[in-house]
N, C-alpha and C positions, 0 to 999 in steps of 0.2 A: 199601511199596507206598502204593495210592493211594485212598482212601476215601472215600463219599458221600455212606452210607444205617445207621444201628444203629439195631436193634429192641431192646430191651429188655426180657426175660420176667420179672413179677414171681414172687415167692415164693409159692402160696399158706400162709394158714393160718385154720382152724377155718374152707373155702371160699374164703375172703376173700384179693382181691389184697393183697399188704403195696408199695404203691406209695411209692416215697421223694418227700414233695415237691417237692424239687431236685434236678438230676441233670445237671453239669457233662461233655460229651467235651471231651477236651484229647488234644494232639500235642505230642512234646515238640520243639521248633524252636529251632536256636540256643543250647542246654545250659540253655531253660529251659520249662516247661508254656506252654502257650497255650492260651484254652478259645476251642475252635471254634464250639459254640451251647450255651446254659444251657436247658433245662428245665425247668420248674416247672409241680405239680401240687395242684388241688385238690381232685381227689377219686377215689379207689381205682380205676382198670384195671390188666387185664389185661398188657398189653403198653402201652410207649411208643415211637413211632419218634422218633426225629430225623433229620431230612434236613439237611445243608448246602448251599445256595444254590451254593458252590463249592468242588470235589472239596479234597481235604485229603491232601496227600502224606507221609509219614514213615515211619520204624522203629518209635515205639515211639507207640501210642496207653492211653489209658486212662479210666474212667468216674472222676470226682471227686464223694460226696456230704460237702455241706458238714456241720461238727458237727452234730446236733440238726435235719437236716432231713430222715431217716427218715419213713414211715408215723406220721401221726400219734398212734397210741396206742402206738408204741415207735420215738418219733424219734430215739434211739442205735442204735437198726440200719439195717443195707442188705441187703435181703433178695431179690437177684436171681436167677435159675432158670438162664436160660439169655442168652445176646449172638448177635447176628446183627449182622456186619458185611460190608457190601457195597461191593462195587470201584465204579468210575465207569460 
């Protein structure tokens, strides 16, 4: 599949979105994971949109949150409610 955009909807806790501080969108390419784009957030938002300049083709994609880069008050957690992926 060829994808060009992803939207992450963050879980709410006590009515507040639990936005990760850093998230990478990756594709499995040539036997290894390759980062398509990394997003860094400094404030809580209900959703994060990732747009690729060039669509990526692959059979496996993932969202990777580095250790300790979850929400500021619970940095060890990744609180994703829903993910939408869009073709080119």
